[in-house]
N, C-alpha and C positions, 0 to 999 in steps of 0.2 A: 255323619262324620266322614264316612268313606267317600261320599260324593264330593265333599269339600277337599279331601286329600287328592282325589283324582284331578281336580282343577289345577293342582300344583304343576302338572306336566302336560296339561291339555292346551295345545296351540290355539284352540278356539276360544280359550279363556283369556288370551293375551289382548293387550290394548296397543296396537301398532303405533299410535301417535302419542302415547303417553311420554312426557318429557323425562320421566325417571327410567324409561326403557320399556319395551313392549312386554317383557316378562315380569314386570313389577307386580302385576295382578296375580301371577302364579306364586310369587313370594308371599303375598298377603293370604292367598288360599292355604298355603302350607302353615303359615303362622296361625291362622284361624283354626286349623286342624289341631295343632299342638295346644292351643288355648282350650279347645273343646275337650281334649283328653284330660287336661289339668282340672277343668271344672267338674267333669264326671268323676275323676279320682277324689276330689275333695268331697263331693256329695256322697260317694260310696264309703269313703273312709269314716266320715262323721256318722253316717246313718248306721253303720255296722260296728260301732264301738261297743265294747262290753258294757253292760248296764252300769257297772260301778264307775265307769269312766265318762259317763254322759253327764253333761251339765249345760245349763242354759247358754253360756258363751259359745260353746261348740254348735249348738242349734242355730244361734244367730249367724255364725260363719256359714253354715249350710244354707240358711235362708237367704242371706245376701248373695251368696254364690249363685243360687238358683234364680233369684229375681233378676240379677244382672245378666246371667246367661240367657234367660228367656226374654228379657227386655231387649236384648240385641236382635231377637227374632221379630219382635212386634213393634218396637218404637220407630224403626225406619218408615213404617207405613204412614202414621200421622205426621211425622216430622219431615220426611223426604219424598213421600209418595212411592216408596219402594216396598215390594212385598214378594212373597213366594211366587214362582213363575206360573203356577197353575193350581186349579182347585184341589187336586190330589196332594200336592205338596203343602198347601194351606191346611188341609185336613190332618195330615201327618204332624205338622207343626202344632196344630191346636191340640191334638190328642196327647202328644209328648208334653206340652206345656201343662195341660190340665192334670195329667197323671203325676208328673213330678211335683208341681206346686201343691197338689192335694196331699201327696205323700209327705212332703216336708211339713205341711200344716198339721197333719194327723200325728206326726212324730213329736210334735212340741211337748206333749204331756210326758214323754219319756226322757226329757232333758230337764231335770229339776233345776230350780234357781240356785239351790245350795247343794253341794255334794255332801251327803251325810257321812261318808267315810273316806276322807281324802287319802288315807294310807293305802287304799286299794291300787293306787297308781304305781306303787313299788313293785 
């Protein structure tokens, strides 16, 4: 995330001939950083809800957030031919993807279909 944020003010990340302006890529880097923070916040918020507040719809929100977030890392490769810039970055992306999606999958059993005591939300 911090590397993405650093692109927000990095002149080397600019696109000088871009019709929207050379710094438009910097804008997108900053926007991506804030979206990353939002996705991480959703994942952490849902994962660490008290057990009485966990229910399947929250797990689905967490699952969709994780799949879409990491899909953004991997779908550009088969769709656009774009991928991480080097093997080290690819390894880091792969480890993060596997760890997060495995955690979300393993958490499923802790998010029941029906909340047995809905009064616990009070």
